[in-house]
N, C-alpha and C positions, 0 to 999 in steps of 0.2 A: 549520737545519741537517737531515739524515737523520736517522732512529733509529740507536743503530752498530745492526753484526753483531752474531748473540753470536758469540765464540771456537766453541764446539761448530756450530757453519752449519758456519761456516769448512772445519770443519777438518774435516767428514761429504763435504762436496763435495769437496774434495783428494784426498781418499780412493773417491773414488767415480771421480774422473779415469781415478788410478792405479789401479785395476783394471777397467775400461772398454782404458785404454793399454795393460794385461799381457795382459788377453780377443783383444785384438787381434792385438797381438805372438805367439799365439801359435795363432791363426787361420791368420794370416801363416805362420805356421811349417810347423804342415801341412800349410797346399794345402803349398809346396814342398816338402814331399818321399810329397808321394800321387805328386805330378809325374815326383821325382824316379823314382821304385819303378813308375810307368807307362813313361818312357824305359826303366830295365834292361828294365825284363820285352820292350818292342817289339825290342830292341837284343840280346838273348833270341832271342828266334822269329827274326830272319833272321842269328843267326852260324847256328842251328841249320840254315836251308837253305842255305846255303852245306858245312856239317862234308856235309851229308847230299850233295854236287854235288861234297865232293871224294871222299869215299868209293868215289862212284859211281865216280867216271872215279881214281882208285886203279883199282878189284875190273878197269872195262870197260882199266889199261893189261895188270894178271895176267895175265889174258886174254888179251891176244895175243901179249904177251910170248913164246912159245916160237912163233909163225904171223907174228912180221914178218918176218925177217931167209931167210924161204924161198923160192926160185925161182920166177916166178913158172911153168917151166918142169920140169920134172923130166929124169933127163941121158936119158931115149930118146924126150920130144917132146913127149910128153902130157901137156897140163896140167895145172899143180899144185891140187888139189886144197882145197888148208891152207894160201898165201899170208892175208893180204892185197888183200880185193879195197883198187881204187884209190874203192870212190860212198862215202859217207863214213854210216858205220852204228849211234857212240856218241852219232847224238840216240835213237832208237830204244831203245837198251839205256838208255840212261839214266834219260826213259819212264816204261820196264820193271821198272828197280831204284829207281826212284822214288814208283809207289804199290807194290813191296813195302813200301820202305817205309813207305808210309804202313798199309795193311795191318797192321805188327808195328803199331807205335803203339799 
């Protein structure tokens, strides 16, 4: 027969297993929360970029609104310098406004 196992030893082993399980659960939980926080932080950076692009488009539209419905030719036959041209000027405006926004951040 095997020697009897003391009651104190078996309880301490059970407590050790329990504490190790709790520590593992806390570690997994903290890793999950850290990952979740990083995901939210990355999302906010992308949202900031989208907001910057929307604000740039809104400002550009506000600047161009008075010129939108002007005729390309004046009543006296001369070309009107104020109407919007057909060439897309928005990429340069977006770059310029983004550079200004980055400089002020």
